[in-house]
N, C-alpha and C positions, 0 to 999 in steps of 0.2 A: 438558439441563435446560431446562424449559419454565415460564413464567409465563402469566397470563392473557393471553390474546391480545388486542390492541388492535383494534378494528373500523377499517376504512379511513375516513378522515375524511369522506367522503360520506355513509357508513351508519351514522355514529356514533350510538350510543343512551346515555342517562344512565348506564348501567352500564358502557360502555366495554369489553365484551367480546365476541368473538365465540362466540356460543352453541354452535357445533358443537366448536369446538376446548376451549371450558371442560370439555365432558363427558370429554375424553380425559385420562387419568391423575389424576381428580380427587383421589385421594387422597395424590399426591405432596407432601412436606414442603416441595418448593421453591415450591410455590405458596403458603405461608404466611408472607410475611416480617414481615408485622405481626401479632402475637398480643395480644389484649387479654383481660382477664379480669375479669367481673362476676359479681356474687351476687344471688340473689332476695332477699335481706334488705336490700338498698341500690339498688333502683330499676332492676334490670338492663334490663327492656325500653326505659325512657326513655333510659339511658345508651347502648345499644347503637344506638338509633334515632339521637340525636345523632350519635354518631362516623360512623355510615353516611350520613346527610344531608350531613354536611360533607365527607366524602371526596367524596361523588357530586359535590359542587358544585365541588370541585377538579378532578375530572374532567372535567367539563363546561366549565370554565373553561378547562382545558388544550386542549381539542379546539376551543373556538372560538378559541383563540390559533392552533392549527394551521391552520384555515381562515381565517387572515389577518384576525382581528377585531381591530383595533388597541384598541380599549378592553379586550378581554378581556386583552391581552397586558400592557398597562399596569396593570391589575389585579393580575395573576399575579406580575408584578415588585415591585409592592409589597407582596404577601404573602410572598414566598418570596426577594425579592433578584433581580437582574437575572442573575448569573451562572446559578444554578440555573434560573430560568424558561426562559432561552435553550437550555441543555442540555436540558432536559425536551421543550420543543416543538419542539426540532430532530428528534428522533426518539423520540418517547415508549416505543416496544416496546423498543429498544436499550437505551434509559436504565433502564428498568424491571428488564430481563433483568440489567443489571449491578449495580444496587443488591440485587437479590433474591438474587445470588452474595455480595454484600459482606457483609451483616449479617442478622440477625433483629432485629426491633425489638419489645420486650416494654413493655406498658402495663398496670399493675394499676388497675383502675377502679372496685373494689369497697367501697372504704372508705366506711363511712356517716358519719364525722365528726361524732359526737354534739355534741360542745362547739359546733360551729358550725351546729347544726339550727335554734335560733331565728332566727338572721340569715336563713339560707337560706328558712326557710319564710315570713318575712316579705317577701323577694322575691318568691317563686313565689306566694303569696297575693295580694299587691297588683297583680301583673301577670295573675293569672288563670289560672295554668297548673299543671300538677301539681307538687307536692313531689319534689324529686330528691336527689341527694347531692352532695358537695362537689366532685367533678371535673366536673359538669354544670351548676352553678348559672351561669345567664346573667350575664356582665358587661355595664356599660351601652356597648357598642359592636357595632357589627352587621358581619359579615363581609360578606355578601351575603344573596342570596335562593335558595331552594331551588327546585326545578322546578315544587312545589306553590304558589309564591307565599308560603311562609312565610319570616319573617327567620330566619337563622342567626347566633345572638348569638355572640359570643367567649365562650369558656371557658377555663379553665386546662389542660383536657384537649386542645382543640384547637389551643391554642397550641402546646402541645409537638410536637403534628403539623407545625405551621407551622415549627417551629424545625429539626425534623429535615430537612424538606424545604428549608430554606433552607441547611443544613449539606450538602446532597447526600448524605442518607444515606437518604430516602424517597421514593418514587414514588407520588401519589395512584392509581395503578392496580396497586399491590401488593395482593394480596389480604389482607382480613381474616379471621383465625381467631379466635373469641370463645370463651374457655373460661367456661362459668356454672357456679358452683357454688351450692348452696343458702344457706349463710352467707358471711360475709366472714372468711376464715381466715388473714388476714395479707397482707402485701405480698409475699412470695416464693411466694404461691400460684401466680402465672402460671409462674413457674420450674418448680415441683415438678410440677405439672399438665402443662404442656408438654413436659417431658422424658419423665415417664411414658408420655404419649400417641403420644411421638415425633413431635410436633408443632414441637418445636424440635430443628434438627439441630445435632451437636456439630462439625461440621467447618468451621464458621465463627463468629465472634464474634457476641455477642447483646449490644444497647445497651438498658439497662433505663433507666426514667425513672419518677420519681414524677410525678402529676399534678395536685396540688392546693397548689403553691407556683409563685412567680414569682422570677425574678432576672435581672441585667442581661445582655444578649447573651446569650441562653439558646442560640441556635444553636451559639456557639463550643464549649459543653459538648460537643457530639456530635463536631463536627469535629476537636477536641482530643484527644478519647478514641480516635477512629480513628488519628489522627495518632500518637498514642503507641503504640498496638498494633502499626503498620506499623514503627515504629521499633525496637521491642522484638525482633521477628522472630519466626519459629516456632520458633526452639529456647529462648526465652526461658522461664524456670521461673513467670513471673507468670501466676496465674490470674485475678485480679481488678485493674482499673483504675478508680479512682475520680476522681470531681472534688470538690475541698474549697473552700468559700468561706472567706475568712478574716474573721473575727470578735473581737470583745473576749471576754476570758473571762468578764466579768460577763454579758454577753448571751446567750452560748452556754450557761453553766450551767444545769442543770436544764432546758432547752429544746431543744437540738440535740444530735445524734449528733456524736461528734468524734472526728478522726484526731490521734493525739500519737506524736511520734517516739520509737523505742526508743532511739536513739544520737543522737550529735552529726552523723552523717553524714546523717540523716534518711531512711534507707533503709527500715527496718522501721517499723510502726506498730502502736501499741496501739489499739484502738477502742474507744470507749465510748458506750454509749446515755443521753444526757443525764445527764452527770455532774455531781457537785456541784462548787461553786467551790473546793473545798478540794482535790479530785483535780486539776484543772486547775493549780493553783497550785504542786502537788507536781513537774510536769514543765516546767512553762514559766517564764520570768523573769516579773518584775511587770508590764511593759507588752508583753510578747510577745503577738501574735494566735494564736488558735488555728484549725487547719483544721476546718472542720464539714463534715458529711456532707449534701450537697445532694440525694442520691437519683439523681444522673446516674452511671450505673456501666456498664462494660463488662464481661463475663465471656468471657475467651478462650475457646477450644476445649478448653484443659485444664481450665480452672475449670468449664466445663458438664460435663465428664467427672466431675470431682470431686464436684460437686453430685449428680449422677445416681447414682453410688456411695453416697453417704449417705442416699438416699430409703427411708424403711424401708417393709417390706412392711406393716406394720399401720396405715399412716397417720398423720396429725398425732399422734394417742394413743398410738402406740407407745412404750413405755416406753424403748427406745433412741434414739429421735429427738433428733438433733443440730441438728436444722434450724430449731429454733422459740424462741420467747421465750415465757416464762409472762404473759398478760394477764388481769389480775383472776380469776386461778386458772384460766384455761383456755390451752392450748398453742395459740399461732399460728405458722405459717410466717413467719419474720422474715428479711430480709436482712441487716441490721445483726448481730443476736445469732448468727444461724446460718450465716451466710457471710463477712461482712467480718470480723468478730472472730477467727474461726479462721484466716482467710487471713493477717491481721496476724501473728498469733502465729507462723505457719510461714513468715513471711518472702516471701509469694507476692503480697503487696498493694502496688500502686503507686498513689500519690494525686499529683494533678495539681492545684496551688494555684490558686484564682481570686479576682481582686478585684471589685470593685463591690458591689453589693447584692444581698440574697436575703432572702424570707420565704416561711413558710408561710401561706397566707390563708385556710385551711379552717376555722379555729377562731375562733368569736366576733366581737368589734368588730375584730379585726386585719383582716377582710376590708375593712370601711368605712374603717379608717386607712390602709390601702395605697392603696385608691381614691384617697382625699384626697390622699396623697402624690404618686402618680402625675399626678393632675390639677394638682398644684400645683406640678410640675416637679421635685420632691424625690425621684423614684425613676424615672429615664428609662431608655429603652433595654429597655424589658421585653417589650413588644408591637411589631408593627410599626408604624412612625409614623404610618399614617393610622388604625390603631385607638386610637393613644394620643392621636391629634389627637381623635376622639370621646370619650374618656374626659375629657379637659380640659374639653370643651364640655359634658358630660353630668353633671358631679358637681360639686356646690356645698357647701362647708363652712358651715355656720350660724355667724352673728357669733360666738356663746359658745363654739363649738367642741365643744359636746356632741352634735351631730348633723351629718348630711350629708343632702341630697337627690340620688339617683340619678335620673336621666331616661331612660327607655325608651321612646323615641318619643313618645306623647301620654299617657305614664302616668308618675307620679313616684313613688319609693319612700324614704320617709323612714327611716334608720338610725342607731343610736346609734354615736358614736366615743369614743375615748379623747382625743381632742386638747384638749379643755376643762380635763381633768383635769392633763395634761401642761403646759399653760400655766400654770394656777394655781400647780402644784407649783414651775414655773421661776421665777415672779414671787416666791414666797415665800421661794425660794432666794437670789434676787438680792437680796430686801430684807434678808438677815441681815447 
């Protein structure tokens, strides 16, 4: 097996690839350990450029550390943790080859997120940059500078890549293969198209992640998924392993996908997509928390083969398609409805509970609310500490709680929040 060969440290280019060896076996799927999916109708070129610039920055930072640049090494440790940084820098090529064989990484990046478009457009317009989708919207923290001198802002998408690297599951030198479609066809598009095209091999697991949310210690999600996969062993019938965040029934109802135990042994699971509160109460005790689907999932080789066997010849509109969910009358490739739910029904779904906090920040004022929570210390351990420190410095909630100012260098963006409404409702309730 080969991966993109990393140049010698003395002849390193920003791409980190030996050009001659890069031409060898260029169609070998083993080159493509990171598979992303974008869509023309959701700013594909901008999203692809953002991911590429981020990965190039991480390659360059790594090779500076290899060349004994102490500042680069410290920055690398701050971004991906000391253990992964030291292992990567010790031997980038061997490290990359090992991770390439270990698992494929899948990121769907094509969701438009129409409910959060107004907030995102306010950010991009006030910063004077092109509009983009929810996975690529800049957060008020800078990771570093690209080779052209432009700032690389933190986004939810590259935060997931940082988590994968900290978990020891991704090297910045793994080649990105991007699947671009005309329209946003659903979160499972990267799986379906990747399997159809032979880009995703079925002899190793695949780690899948949503890229428009934030959660406590996200790097642990990936390490726990891989740990469980190895514990189960190759003879296990399990096809899908998911990470479930524990949330109250009231907060999960109508908002989050959920995993519910089929029996008291909590071995098999029913899977619901944003269930009603009454449905949750049918399966849970009054104060029992529910495991919610945070979108961090591992598909085992058996699972990948099962999904591949159900891809219909007629595509998403094929009348026999079982990998979809109807969305406003249109079929969309869907992980929860098309894969997790049937896996739960067949008893081949394994779910790992997670504590801490979790939120989808792609929609509306939730974005600003979470930024103020992180700035106020109410939602810690979401980003690397140096980046969280920037958010604490750069986000200020207005005295009335109705808005917040987000500072991006010398530019300030004012966005609405629900904090004032929450405070007013709490005060009225306390006065009763």
